[in-house]
C-alpha angles and dihedrals in degrees: 000000000000126000125248117214125195104210125193111219130177114252097248092055095042090054090054091051093053091043086053092234090114114052099167128058115212124218136174092215129035115235100243098222098041116111140163112295094024120130122245118200112204120226112189112218129223134351090025099040097186142118105241107174146306146250137198123245111251097180141338124217129185112196145153108280098250091050092046089053091052090054100043107027094108097040105038099076092226135110123247089247096050091044093056092042089053094052096040108139099018127096099203129044130201124227117192107196115211137220137164092034111193127184116203117245085239131014116251104231119212095251090052090049093049092051090059099031108026094174096051111103121189111249129244086219112347146323136185124257129209118234090251091054091048092051092052092048092046093050092050089052094050099041 
């Protein structure tokens, strides 16, 4: 059984993912249980506060920051300056490469999400979802 991750992403970067101009998601810490083929559900943080779609993990790399930049600079949707600001103070960076990107037919706003899943809190960074939670979120996004 694959894992399902609910990942909080800033609006500008989430938009680039679903426009397919960003095909790698950058993280300072690797989600421990995330592997190739796992599903990632995208929660767009403030001001949107909505789940907007998902993607599958194609590959995950953990590399020294300069090596990571060389690999992702054209596909990460981030400037050189912002990249190095983001990774300031860490030696290794994580790149989650994306495939099978799917935007929901309609965003699932936080209030709609809470109506169906009252105990589900949007993550600061990430949290894992059960298959049942994923199915509910997915059906809300496709209804």
